[in-house]
Chimera marker file (.cmm) of the C-alpha trace (Angstrom):
<marker_set name="trace">
<marker id="1" x="115.150" y="80.559" z="104.378" r="1" g="1" b="0" radius="0.5"/>
<marker id="2" x="115.365" y="77.387" z="102.380" r="1" g="1" b="0" radius="0.5"/>
<marker id="3" x="112.357" y="75.166" z="101.945" r="1" g="1" b="0" radius="0.5"/>
<marker id="4" x="114.101" y="71.818" z="101.820" r="1" g="1" b="0" radius="0.5"/>
<marker id="5" x="111.304" y="69.539" z="100.629" r="1" g="1" b="0" radius="0.5"/>
<marker id="6" x="110.956" y="69.937" z="96.848" r="1" g="1" b="0" radius="0.5"/>
<marker id="7" x="108.205" y="67.351" z="96.876" r="1" g="1" b="0" radius="0.5"/>
<marker id="8" x="106.076" y="69.691" z="98.991" r="1" g="1" b="0" radius="0.5"/>
<marker id="9" x="105.991" y="72.549" z="96.470" r="1" g="1" b="0" radius="0.5"/>
<marker id="10" x="103.785" y="70.806" z="93.860" r="1" g="1" b="0" radius="0.5"/>
<marker id="11" x="101.292" y="70.033" z="96.650" r="1" g="1" b="0" radius="0.5"/>
<marker id="12" x="101.405" y="73.656" z="97.821" r="1" g="1" b="0" radius="0.5"/>
<marker id="13" x="100.819" y="74.842" z="94.249" r="1" g="1" b="0" radius="0.5"/>
<marker id="14" x="97.838" y="72.499" z="93.825" r="1" g="1" b="0" radius="0.5"/>
<marker id="15" x="96.220" y="73.688" z="97.066" r="1" g="1" b="0" radius="0.5"/>
<marker id="16" x="96.853" y="77.353" z="96.224" r="1" g="1" b="0" radius="0.5"/>
<marker id="17" x="95.444" y="76.976" z="92.701" r="1" g="1" b="0" radius="0.5"/>
<marker id="18" x="92.233" y="75.633" z="94.284" r="1" g="1" b="0" radius="0.5"/>
<marker id="19" x="91.903" y="78.976" z="96.101" r="1" g="1" b="0" radius="0.5"/>
<marker id="20" x="93.011" y="77.835" z="99.553" r="1" g="1" b="0" radius="0.5"/>
<marker id="21" x="95.816" y="79.072" z="101.744" r="1" g="1" b="0" radius="0.5"/>
<marker id="22" x="98.666" y="76.869" z="102.925" r="1" g="1" b="0" radius="0.5"/>
<marker id="23" x="100.580" y="76.838" z="106.193" r="1" g="1" b="0" radius="0.5"/>
<marker id="24" x="104.008" y="75.313" z="106.708" r="1" g="1" b="0" radius="0.5"/>
<marker id="25" x="106.778" y="75.417" z="109.293" r="1" g="1" b="0" radius="0.5"/>
<marker id="26" x="109.665" y="77.646" z="108.274" r="1" g="1" b="0" radius="0.5"/>
<marker id="27" x="113.273" y="76.620" z="108.834" r="1" g="1" b="0" radius="0.5"/>
<marker id="28" x="116.437" y="78.693" z="108.784" r="1" g="1" b="0" radius="0.5"/>
<marker id="29" x="117.334" y="82.136" z="110.039" r="1" g="1" b="0" radius="0.5"/>
<marker id="30" x="117.576" y="84.287" z="106.927" r="1" g="1" b="0" radius="0.5"/>
<marker id="31" x="114.316" y="86.163" z="107.633" r="1" g="1" b="0" radius="0.5"/>
<marker id="32" x="114.834" y="86.973" z="111.327" r="1" g="1" b="0" radius="0.5"/>
<marker id="33" x="113.203" y="88.905" z="112.991" r="1" g="1" b="0" radius="0.5"/>
<marker id="34" x="110.095" y="88.751" z="110.782" r="1" g="1" b="0" radius="0.5"/>
<marker id="35" x="110.066" y="84.963" z="110.363" r="1" g="1" b="0" radius="0.5"/>
<marker id="36" x="111.942" y="82.720" z="112.776" r="1" g="1" b="0" radius="0.5"/>
<marker id="37" x="112.856" y="79.074" z="112.375" r="1" g="1" b="0" radius="0.5"/>
<marker id="38" x="110.060" y="76.837" z="113.647" r="1" g="1" b="0" radius="0.5"/>
<marker id="39" x="107.274" y="79.374" z="113.135" r="1" g="1" b="0" radius="0.5"/>
<marker id="40" x="104.240" y="78.679" z="110.998" r="1" g="1" b="0" radius="0.5"/>
<marker id="41" x="103.957" y="80.747" z="107.818" r="1" g="1" b="0" radius="0.5"/>
<marker id="42" x="100.744" y="81.172" z="105.837" r="1" g="1" b="0" radius="0.5"/>
<marker id="43" x="100.954" y="81.341" z="102.029" r="1" g="1" b="0" radius="0.5"/>
<marker id="44" x="98.496" y="82.592" z="99.446" r="1" g="1" b="0" radius="0.5"/>
<marker id="45" x="98.594" y="82.432" z="95.644" r="1" g="1" b="0" radius="0.5"/>
<marker id="46" x="99.611" y="85.665" z="93.945" r="1" g="1" b="0" radius="0.5"/>
<marker id="47" x="99.602" y="87.010" z="90.408" r="1" g="1" b="0" radius="0.5"/>
<marker id="48" x="102.698" y="88.860" z="89.238" r="1" g="1" b="0" radius="0.5"/>
<marker id="49" x="100.802" y="92.143" z="88.850" r="1" g="1" b="0" radius="0.5"/>
<marker id="50" x="99.844" y="91.999" z="92.545" r="1" g="1" b="0" radius="0.5"/>
<marker id="51" x="103.412" y="91.648" z="93.851" r="1" g="1" b="0" radius="0.5"/>
<marker id="52" x="104.636" y="94.680" z="95.806" r="1" g="1" b="0" radius="0.5"/>
<marker id="53" x="108.087" y="95.729" z="96.901" r="1" g="1" b="0" radius="0.5"/>
<marker id="54" x="108.573" y="94.348" z="100.412" r="1" g="1" b="0" radius="0.5"/>
<marker id="55" x="106.384" y="91.265" z="99.892" r="1" g="1" b="0" radius="0.5"/>
<marker id="56" x="107.794" y="87.960" z="101.118" r="1" g="1" b="0" radius="0.5"/>
<marker id="57" x="107.584" y="85.339" z="98.383" r="1" g="1" b="0" radius="0.5"/>
<marker id="58" x="108.117" y="81.613" z="98.152" r="1" g="1" b="0" radius="0.5"/>
<marker id="59" x="110.061" y="81.213" z="94.909" r="1" g="1" b="0" radius="0.5"/>
<marker id="60" x="112.526" y="78.961" z="93.155" r="1" g="1" b="0" radius="0.5"/>
<marker id="61" x="115.995" y="80.385" z="92.517" r="1" g="1" b="0" radius="0.5"/>
<marker id="62" x="117.937" y="79.628" z="89.337" r="1" g="1" b="0" radius="0.5"/>
<marker id="63" x="119.810" y="76.835" z="91.182" r="1" g="1" b="0" radius="0.5"/>
<marker id="64" x="116.512" y="75.054" z="91.935" r="1" g="1" b="0" radius="0.5"/>
<marker id="65" x="116.446" y="75.926" z="95.647" r="1" g="1" b="0" radius="0.5"/>
<marker id="66" x="113.158" y="77.247" z="97.068" r="1" g="1" b="0" radius="0.5"/>
<marker id="67" x="113.434" y="80.301" z="99.308" r="1" g="1" b="0" radius="0.5"/>
<marker id="68" x="111.066" y="82.474" z="101.286" r="1" g="1" b="0" radius="0.5"/>
<marker id="69" x="112.590" y="85.934" z="100.825" r="1" g="1" b="0" radius="0.5"/>
<marker id="70" x="111.647" y="89.588" z="100.420" r="1" g="1" b="0" radius="0.5"/>
<marker id="71" x="111.073" y="91.492" z="97.163" r="1" g="1" b="0" radius="0.5"/>
<marker id="72" x="113.700" y="94.226" z="97.028" r="1" g="1" b="0" radius="0.5"/>
<marker id="73" x="112.963" y="95.316" z="93.473" r="1" g="1" b="0" radius="0.5"/>
<marker id="74" x="110.352" y="94.716" z="90.783" r="1" g="1" b="0" radius="0.5"/>
<marker id="75" x="111.161" y="94.229" z="87.114" r="1" g="1" b="0" radius="0.5"/>
<marker id="76" x="109.305" y="93.292" z="83.946" r="1" g="1" b="0" radius="0.5"/>
<marker id="77" x="107.857" y="89.842" z="84.816" r="1" g="1" b="0" radius="0.5"/>
<marker id="78" x="110.609" y="89.280" z="87.406" r="1" g="1" b="0" radius="0.5"/>
<marker id="79" x="111.480" y="90.113" z="91.019" r="1" g="1" b="0" radius="0.5"/>
<marker id="80" x="114.772" y="90.655" z="92.820" r="1" g="1" b="0" radius="0.5"/>
<marker id="81" x="114.718" y="88.725" z="96.111" r="1" g="1" b="0" radius="0.5"/>
<marker id="82" x="116.883" y="89.350" z="99.167" r="1" g="1" b="0" radius="0.5"/>
<marker id="83" x="116.850" y="87.728" z="102.593" r="1" g="1" b="0" radius="0.5"/>
<marker id="84" x="116.379" y="89.994" z="105.600" r="1" g="1" b="0" radius="0.5"/>
<marker id="85" x="119.921" y="88.930" z="106.561" r="1" g="1" b="0" radius="0.5"/>
<marker id="86" x="121.111" y="90.649" z="103.366" r="1" g="1" b="0" radius="0.5"/>
<marker id="87" x="121.772" y="87.692" z="101.048" r="1" g="1" b="0" radius="0.5"/>
<marker id="88" x="120.696" y="88.487" z="97.483" r="1" g="1" b="0" radius="0.5"/>
<marker id="89" x="119.053" y="85.709" z="95.494" r="1" g="1" b="0" radius="0.5"/>
<marker id="90" x="119.056" y="87.754" z="92.310" r="1" g="1" b="0" radius="0.5"/>
<marker id="91" x="116.368" y="88.138" z="89.686" r="1" g="1" b="0" radius="0.5"/>
<marker id="92" x="113.681" y="85.472" z="89.638" r="1" g="1" b="0" radius="0.5"/>
<marker id="93" x="111.163" y="85.145" z="86.818" r="1" g="1" b="0" radius="0.5"/>
<marker id="94" x="107.444" y="85.416" z="87.554" r="1" g="1" b="0" radius="0.5"/>
<marker id="95" x="107.013" y="81.777" z="86.488" r="1" g="1" b="0" radius="0.5"/>
<marker id="96" x="109.177" y="80.712" z="89.463" r="1" g="1" b="0" radius="0.5"/>
<marker id="97" x="107.123" y="82.556" z="92.094" r="1" g="1" b="0" radius="0.5"/>
<marker id="98" x="104.966" y="80.092" z="94.009" r="1" g="1" b="0" radius="0.5"/>
<marker id="99" x="103.167" y="82.236" z="96.603" r="1" g="1" b="0" radius="0.5"/>
<marker id="100" x="103.195" y="85.253" z="98.907" r="1" g="1" b="0" radius="0.5"/>
<marker id="101" x="103.570" y="84.915" z="102.672" r="1" g="1" b="0" radius="0.5"/>
<marker id="102" x="100.535" y="86.564" z="104.243" r="1" g="1" b="0" radius="0.5"/>
<marker id="103" x="101.146" y="85.861" z="107.933" r="1" g="1" b="0" radius="0.5"/>
<marker id="104" x="103.408" y="84.282" z="110.505" r="1" g="1" b="0" radius="0.5"/>
<marker id="105" x="102.086" y="82.614" z="113.655" r="1" g="1" b="0" radius="0.5"/>
<marker id="106" x="104.137" y="83.358" z="116.754" r="1" g="1" b="0" radius="0.5"/>
<marker id="107" x="103.161" y="82.242" z="120.253" r="1" g="1" b="0" radius="0.5"/>
<marker id="108" x="99.617" y="81.544" z="119.111" r="1" g="1" b="0" radius="0.5"/>
<marker id="109" x="99.094" y="84.966" z="117.513" r="1" g="1" b="0" radius="0.5"/>
<marker id="110" x="98.769" y="85.833" z="113.842" r="1" g="1" b="0" radius="0.5"/>
<marker id="111" x="101.088" y="88.576" z="112.568" r="1" g="1" b="0" radius="0.5"/>
<marker id="112" x="100.274" y="89.908" z="109.094" r="1" g="1" b="0" radius="0.5"/>
<marker id="113" x="103.129" y="90.060" z="106.602" r="1" g="1" b="0" radius="0.5"/>
<marker id="114" x="101.182" y="91.367" z="103.604" r="1" g="1" b="0" radius="0.5"/>
<marker id="115" x="100.167" y="94.812" z="104.851" r="1" g="1" b="0" radius="0.5"/>
<marker id="116" x="101.717" y="98.079" z="103.680" r="1" g="1" b="0" radius="0.5"/>
<marker id="117" x="103.170" y="98.616" z="107.172" r="1" g="1" b="0" radius="0.5"/>
<marker id="118" x="104.732" y="95.133" z="107.291" r="1" g="1" b="0" radius="0.5"/>
<marker id="119" x="106.269" y="95.637" z="103.850" r="1" g="1" b="0" radius="0.5"/>
<marker id="120" x="107.721" y="99.042" z="104.850" r="1" g="1" b="0" radius="0.5"/>
<marker id="121" x="109.165" y="97.653" z="108.086" r="1" g="1" b="0" radius="0.5"/>
<marker id="122" x="110.715" y="94.710" z="106.237" r="1" g="1" b="0" radius="0.5"/>
<marker id="123" x="112.283" y="96.910" z="103.569" r="1" g="1" b="0" radius="0.5"/>
<marker id="124" x="113.675" y="99.236" z="106.245" r="1" g="1" b="0" radius="0.5"/>
<marker id="125" x="115.176" y="96.267" z="108.119" r="1" g="1" b="0" radius="0.5"/>
<marker id="126" x="116.650" y="94.849" z="104.912" r="1" g="1" b="0" radius="0.5"/>
<marker id="127" x="118.201" y="98.201" z="103.947" r="1" g="1" b="0" radius="0.5"/>
<marker id="128" x="119.717" y="98.734" z="107.389" r="1" g="1" b="0" radius="0.5"/>
<marker id="129" x="121.546" y="95.427" z="106.942" r="1" g="1" b="0" radius="0.5"/>
<marker id="130" x="124.245" y="94.652" z="109.500" r="1" g="1" b="0" radius="0.5"/>
<marker id="131" x="123.295" y="97.708" z="111.577" r="1" g="1" b="0" radius="0.5"/>
<marker id="132" x="119.836" y="96.196" z="112.114" r="1" g="1" b="0" radius="0.5"/>
<marker id="133" x="121.271" y="92.754" z="112.897" r="1" g="1" b="0" radius="0.5"/>
<marker id="134" x="123.695" y="94.218" z="115.451" r="1" g="1" b="0" radius="0.5"/>
<marker id="135" x="120.907" y="96.270" z="117.007" r="1" g="1" b="0" radius="0.5"/>
<marker id="136" x="118.746" y="93.163" z="117.341" r="1" g="1" b="0" radius="0.5"/>
<marker id="137" x="121.578" y="91.266" z="119.073" r="1" g="1" b="0" radius="0.5"/>
<marker id="138" x="122.099" y="94.169" z="121.494" r="1" g="1" b="0" radius="0.5"/>
<marker id="139" x="118.377" y="94.452" z="122.218" r="1" g="1" b="0" radius="0.5"/>
<marker id="140" x="118.086" y="90.701" z="122.879" r="1" g="1" b="0" radius="0.5"/>
<marker id="141" x="121.087" y="90.797" z="125.253" r="1" g="1" b="0" radius="0.5"/>
<marker id="142" x="119.596" y="93.755" z="127.150" r="1" g="1" b="0" radius="0.5"/>
<marker id="143" x="116.213" y="92.049" z="127.350" r="1" g="1" b="0" radius="0.5"/>
<marker id="144" x="117.811" y="88.893" z="128.781" r="1" g="1" b="0" radius="0.5"/>
<marker id="145" x="119.679" y="90.969" z="131.375" r="1" g="1" b="0" radius="0.5"/>
<marker id="146" x="116.532" y="92.861" z="132.387" r="1" g="1" b="0" radius="0.5"/>
<marker id="147" x="114.572" y="89.639" z="132.762" r="1" g="1" b="0" radius="0.5"/>
<marker id="148" x="117.178" y="88.405" z="135.219" r="1" g="1" b="0" radius="0.5"/>
<marker id="149" x="117.066" y="91.467" z="137.484" r="1" g="1" b="0" radius="0.5"/>
<marker id="150" x="120.002" y="93.262" z="135.892" r="1" g="1" b="0" radius="0.5"/>
<marker id="151" x="122.324" y="90.312" z="136.507" r="1" g="1" b="0" radius="0.5"/>
<marker id="152" x="123.997" y="88.125" z="133.981" r="1" g="1" b="0" radius="0.5"/>
<marker id="153" x="122.364" y="84.729" z="133.891" r="1" g="1" b="0" radius="0.5"/>
<marker id="154" x="123.996" y="82.239" z="136.245" r="1" g="1" b="0" radius="0.5"/>
<marker id="155" x="125.808" y="84.851" z="138.350" r="1" g="1" b="0" radius="0.5"/>
<marker id="156" x="125.580" y="84.764" z="142.131" r="1" g="1" b="0" radius="0.5"/>
<marker id="157" x="124.834" y="88.052" z="143.931" r="1" g="1" b="0" radius="0.5"/>
<marker id="158" x="126.848" y="87.081" z="146.975" r="1" g="1" b="0" radius="0.5"/>
<marker id="159" x="129.997" y="85.427" z="145.756" r="1" g="1" b="0" radius="0.5"/>
<marker id="160" x="131.898" y="83.560" z="148.440" r="1" g="1" b="0" radius="0.5"/>
<link id1="1" id2="2" r="1" g="1" b="0" radius="0.2"/>
<link id1="2" id2="3" r="1" g="1" b="0" radius="0.2"/>
<link id1="3" id2="4" r="1" g="1" b="0" radius="0.2"/>
<link id1="4" id2="5" r="1" g="1" b="0" radius="0.2"/>
<link id1="5" id2="6" r="1" g="1" b="0" radius="0.2"/>
<link id1="6" id2="7" r="1" g="1" b="0" radius="0.2"/>
<link id1="7" id2="8" r="1" g="1" b="0" radius="0.2"/>
<link id1="8" id2="9" r="1" g="1" b="0" radius="0.2"/>
<link id1="9" id2="10" r="1" g="1" b="0" radius="0.2"/>
<link id1="10" id2="11" r="1" g="1" b="0" radius="0.2"/>
<link id1="11" id2="12" r="1" g="1" b="0" radius="0.2"/>
<link id1="12" id2="13" r="1" g="1" b="0" radius="0.2"/>
<link id1="13" id2="14" r="1" g="1" b="0" radius="0.2"/>
<link id1="14" id2="15" r="1" g="1" b="0" radius="0.2"/>
<link id1="15" id2="16" r="1" g="1" b="0" radius="0.2"/>
<link id1="16" id2="17" r="1" g="1" b="0" radius="0.2"/>
<link id1="17" id2="18" r="1" g="1" b="0" radius="0.2"/>
<link id1="18" id2="19" r="1" g="1" b="0" radius="0.2"/>
<link id1="19" id2="20" r="1" g="1" b="0" radius="0.2"/>
<link id1="20" id2="21" r="1" g="1" b="0" radius="0.2"/>
<link id1="21" id2="22" r="1" g="1" b="0" radius="0.2"/>
<link id1="22" id2="23" r="1" g="1" b="0" radius="0.2"/>
<link id1="23" id2="24" r="1" g="1" b="0" radius="0.2"/>
<link id1="24" id2="25" r="1" g="1" b="0" radius="0.2"/>
<link id1="25" id2="26" r="1" g="1" b="0" radius="0.2"/>
<link id1="26" id2="27" r="1" g="1" b="0" radius="0.2"/>
<link id1="27" id2="28" r="1" g="1" b="0" radius="0.2"/>
<link id1="28" id2="29" r="1" g="1" b="0" radius="0.2"/>
<link id1="29" id2="30" r="1" g="1" b="0" radius="0.2"/>
<link id1="30" id2="31" r="1" g="1" b="0" radius="0.2"/>
<link id1="31" id2="32" r="1" g="1" b="0" radius="0.2"/>
<link id1="32" id2="33" r="1" g="1" b="0" radius="0.2"/>
<link id1="33" id2="34" r="1" g="1" b="0" radius="0.2"/>
<link id1="34" id2="35" r="1" g="1" b="0" radius="0.2"/>
<link id1="35" id2="36" r="1" g="1" b="0" radius="0.2"/>
<link id1="36" id2="37" r="1" g="1" b="0" radius="0.2"/>
<link id1="37" id2="38" r="1" g="1" b="0" radius="0.2"/>
<link id1="38" id2="39" r="1" g="1" b="0" radius="0.2"/>
<link id1="39" id2="40" r="1" g="1" b="0" radius="0.2"/>
<link id1="40" id2="41" r="1" g="1" b="0" radius="0.2"/>
<link id1="41" id2="42" r="1" g="1" b="0" radius="0.2"/>
<link id1="42" id2="43" r="1" g="1" b="0" radius="0.2"/>
<link id1="43" id2="44" r="1" g="1" b="0" radius="0.2"/>
<link id1="44" id2="45" r="1" g="1" b="0" radius="0.2"/>
<link id1="45" id2="46" r="1" g="1" b="0" radius="0.2"/>
<link id1="46" id2="47" r="1" g="1" b="0" radius="0.2"/>
<link id1="47" id2="48" r="1" g="1" b="0" radius="0.2"/>
<link id1="48" id2="49" r="1" g="1" b="0" radius="0.2"/>
<link id1="49" id2="50" r="1" g="1" b="0" radius="0.2"/>
<link id1="50" id2="51" r="1" g="1" b="0" radius="0.2"/>
<link id1="51" id2="52" r="1" g="1" b="0" radius="0.2"/>
<link id1="52" id2="53" r="1" g="1" b="0" radius="0.2"/>
<link id1="53" id2="54" r="1" g="1" b="0" radius="0.2"/>
<link id1="54" id2="55" r="1" g="1" b="0" radius="0.2"/>
<link id1="55" id2="56" r="1" g="1" b="0" radius="0.2"/>
<link id1="56" id2="57" r="1" g="1" b="0" radius="0.2"/>
<link id1="57" id2="58" r="1" g="1" b="0" radius="0.2"/>
<link id1="58" id2="59" r="1" g="1" b="0" radius="0.2"/>
<link id1="59" id2="60" r="1" g="1" b="0" radius="0.2"/>
<link id1="60" id2="61" r="1" g="1" b="0" radius="0.2"/>
<link id1="61" id2="62" r="1" g="1" b="0" radius="0.2"/>
<link id1="62" id2="63" r="1" g="1" b="0" radius="0.2"/>
<link id1="63" id2="64" r="1" g="1" b="0" radius="0.2"/>
<link id1="64" id2="65" r="1" g="1" b="0" radius="0.2"/>
<link id1="65" id2="66" r="1" g="1" b="0" radius="0.2"/>
<link id1="66" id2="67" r="1" g="1" b="0" radius="0.2"/>
<link id1="67" id2="68" r="1" g="1" b="0" radius="0.2"/>
<link id1="68" id2="69" r="1" g="1" b="0" radius="0.2"/>
<link id1="69" id2="70" r="1" g="1" b="0" radius="0.2"/>
<link id1="70" id2="71" r="1" g="1" b="0" radius="0.2"/>
<link id1="71" id2="72" r="1" g="1" b="0" radius="0.2"/>
<link id1="72" id2="73" r="1" g="1" b="0" radius="0.2"/>
<link id1="73" id2="74" r="1" g="1" b="0" radius="0.2"/>
<link id1="74" id2="75" r="1" g="1" b="0" radius="0.2"/>
<link id1="75" id2="76" r="1" g="1" b="0" radius="0.2"/>
<link id1="76" id2="77" r="1" g="1" b="0" radius="0.2"/>
<link id1="77" id2="78" r="1" g="1" b="0" radius="0.2"/>
<link id1="78" id2="79" r="1" g="1" b="0" radius="0.2"/>
<link id1="79" id2="80" r="1" g="1" b="0" radius="0.2"/>
<link id1="80" id2="81" r="1" g="1" b="0" radius="0.2"/>
<link id1="81" id2="82" r="1" g="1" b="0" radius="0.2"/>
<link id1="82" id2="83" r="1" g="1" b="0" radius="0.2"/>
<link id1="83" id2="84" r="1" g="1" b="0" radius="0.2"/>
<link id1="84" id2="85" r="1" g="1" b="0" radius="0.2"/>
<link id1="85" id2="86" r="1" g="1" b="0" radius="0.2"/>
<link id1="86" id2="87" r="1" g="1" b="0" radius="0.2"/>
<link id1="87" id2="88" r="1" g="1" b="0" radius="0.2"/>
<link id1="88" id2="89" r="1" g="1" b="0" radius="0.2"/>
<link id1="89" id2="90" r="1" g="1" b="0" radius="0.2"/>
<link id1="90" id2="91" r="1" g="1" b="0" radius="0.2"/>
<link id1="91" id2="92" r="1" g="1" b="0" radius="0.2"/>
<link id1="92" id2="93" r="1" g="1" b="0" radius="0.2"/>
<link id1="93" id2="94" r="1" g="1" b="0" radius="0.2"/>
<link id1="94" id2="95" r="1" g="1" b="0" radius="0.2"/>
<link id1="95" id2="96" r="1" g="1" b="0" radius="0.2"/>
<link id1="96" id2="97" r="1" g="1" b="0" radius="0.2"/>
<link id1="97" id2="98" r="1" g="1" b="0" radius="0.2"/>
<link id1="98" id2="99" r="1" g="1" b="0" radius="0.2"/>
<link id1="99" id2="100" r="1" g="1" b="0" radius="0.2"/>
<link id1="100" id2="101" r="1" g="1" b="0" radius="0.2"/>
<link id1="101" id2="102" r="1" g="1" b="0" radius="0.2"/>
<link id1="102" id2="103" r="1" g="1" b="0" radius="0.2"/>
<link id1="103" id2="104" r="1" g="1" b="0" radius="0.2"/>
<link id1="104" id2="105" r="1" g="1" b="0" radius="0.2"/>
<link id1="105" id2="106" r="1" g="1" b="0" radius="0.2"/>
<link id1="106" id2="107" r="1" g="1" b="0" radius="0.2"/>
<link id1="107" id2="108" r="1" g="1" b="0" radius="0.2"/>
<link id1="108" id2="109" r="1" g="1" b="0" radius="0.2"/>
<link id1="109" id2="110" r="1" g="1" b="0" radius="0.2"/>
<link id1="110" id2="111" r="1" g="1" b="0" radius="0.2"/>
<link id1="111" id2="112" r="1" g="1" b="0" radius="0.2"/>
<link id1="112" id2="113" r="1" g="1" b="0" radius="0.2"/>
<link id1="113" id2="114" r="1" g="1" b="0" radius="0.2"/>
<link id1="114" id2="115" r="1" g="1" b="0" radius="0.2"/>
<link id1="115" id2="116" r="1" g="1" b="0" radius="0.2"/>
<link id1="116" id2="117" r="1" g="1" b="0" radius="0.2"/>
<link id1="117" id2="118" r="1" g="1" b="0" radius="0.2"/>
<link id1="118" id2="119" r="1" g="1" b="0" radius="0.2"/>
<link id1="119" id2="120" r="1" g="1" b="0" radius="0.2"/>
<link id1="120" id2="121" r="1" g="1" b="0" radius="0.2"/>
<link id1="121" id2="122" r="1" g="1" b="0" radius="0.2"/>
<link id1="122" id2="123" r="1" g="1" b="0" radius="0.2"/>
<link id1="123" id2="124" r="1" g="1" b="0" radius="0.2"/>
<link id1="124" id2="125" r="1" g="1" b="0" radius="0.2"/>
<link id1="125" id2="126" r="1" g="1" b="0" radius="0.2"/>
<link id1="126" id2="127" r="1" g="1" b="0" radius="0.2"/>
<link id1="127" id2="128" r="1" g="1" b="0" radius="0.2"/>
<link id1="128" id2="129" r="1" g="1" b="0" radius="0.2"/>
<link id1="129" id2="130" r="1" g="1" b="0" radius="0.2"/>
<link id1="130" id2="131" r="1" g="1" b="0" radius="0.2"/>
<link id1="131" id2="132" r="1" g="1" b="0" radius="0.2"/>
<link id1="132" id2="133" r="1" g="1" b="0" radius="0.2"/>
<link id1="133" id2="134" r="1" g="1" b="0" radius="0.2"/>
<link id1="134" id2="135" r="1" g="1" b="0" radius="0.2"/>
<link id1="135" id2="136" r="1" g="1" b="0" radius="0.2"/>
<link id1="136" id2="137" r="1" g="1" b="0" radius="0.2"/>
<link id1="137" id2="138" r="1" g="1" b="0" radius="0.2"/>
<link id1="138" id2="139" r="1" g="1" b="0" radius="0.2"/>
<link id1="139" id2="140" r="1" g="1" b="0" radius="0.2"/>
<link id1="140" id2="141" r="1" g="1" b="0" radius="0.2"/>
<link id1="141" id2="142" r="1" g="1" b="0" radius="0.2"/>
<link id1="142" id2="143" r="1" g="1" b="0" radius="0.2"/>
<link id1="143" id2="144" r="1" g="1" b="0" radius="0.2"/>
<link id1="144" id2="145" r="1" g="1" b="0" radius="0.2"/>
<link id1="145" id2="146" r="1" g="1" b="0" radius="0.2"/>
<link id1="146" id2="147" r="1" g="1" b="0" radius="0.2"/>
<link id1="147" id2="148" r="1" g="1" b="0" radius="0.2"/>
<link id1="148" id2="149" r="1" g="1" b="0" radius="0.2"/>
<link id1="149" id2="150" r="1" g="1" b="0" radius="0.2"/>
<link id1="150" id2="151" r="1" g="1" b="0" radius="0.2"/>
<link id1="151" id2="152" r="1" g="1" b="0" radius="0.2"/>
<link id1="152" id2="153" r="1" g="1" b="0" radius="0.2"/>
<link id1="153" id2="154" r="1" g="1" b="0" radius="0.2"/>
<link id1="154" id2="155" r="1" g="1" b="0" radius="0.2"/>
<link id1="155" id2="156" r="1" g="1" b="0" radius="0.2"/>
<link id1="156" id2="157" r="1" g="1" b="0" radius="0.2"/>
<link id1="157" id2="158" r="1" g="1" b="0" radius="0.2"/>
<link id1="158" id2="159" r="1" g="1" b="0" radius="0.2"/>
<link id1="159" id2="160" r="1" g="1" b="0" radius="0.2"/>
</marker_set>
């Protein structure tokens, strides 16, 4: 997901370097289902040696765009980032990593993103690619149908 306000990143970096965490509202759909547009994401400073495969990082791509995407592979002082929708950002140098996402806030609850389990689930989702995306769409359609008593929304039981 793109972080559109470049002016915000220097402020985020200053707050993180002081040892605090930062929260911001995510936009875009590239990290669904783990991070959805409009949700609050918590960031924490991270050293390159502490980055793990499956972490979600705020980083600047080579084209100057900031993204919040998942680490698919680790290299020597660089990371290979990919969105959960399957878009590869390519290799990004450690100097362009701003922070790690530690949590997302959904419906008033905190969901950790920096645990071993969260990283494994994210990597599995990313590797399943379009199969996972199609499965999510099917599950959401079934859930909507079940919530409406097995009927399609807007349908009348007793048509005239």
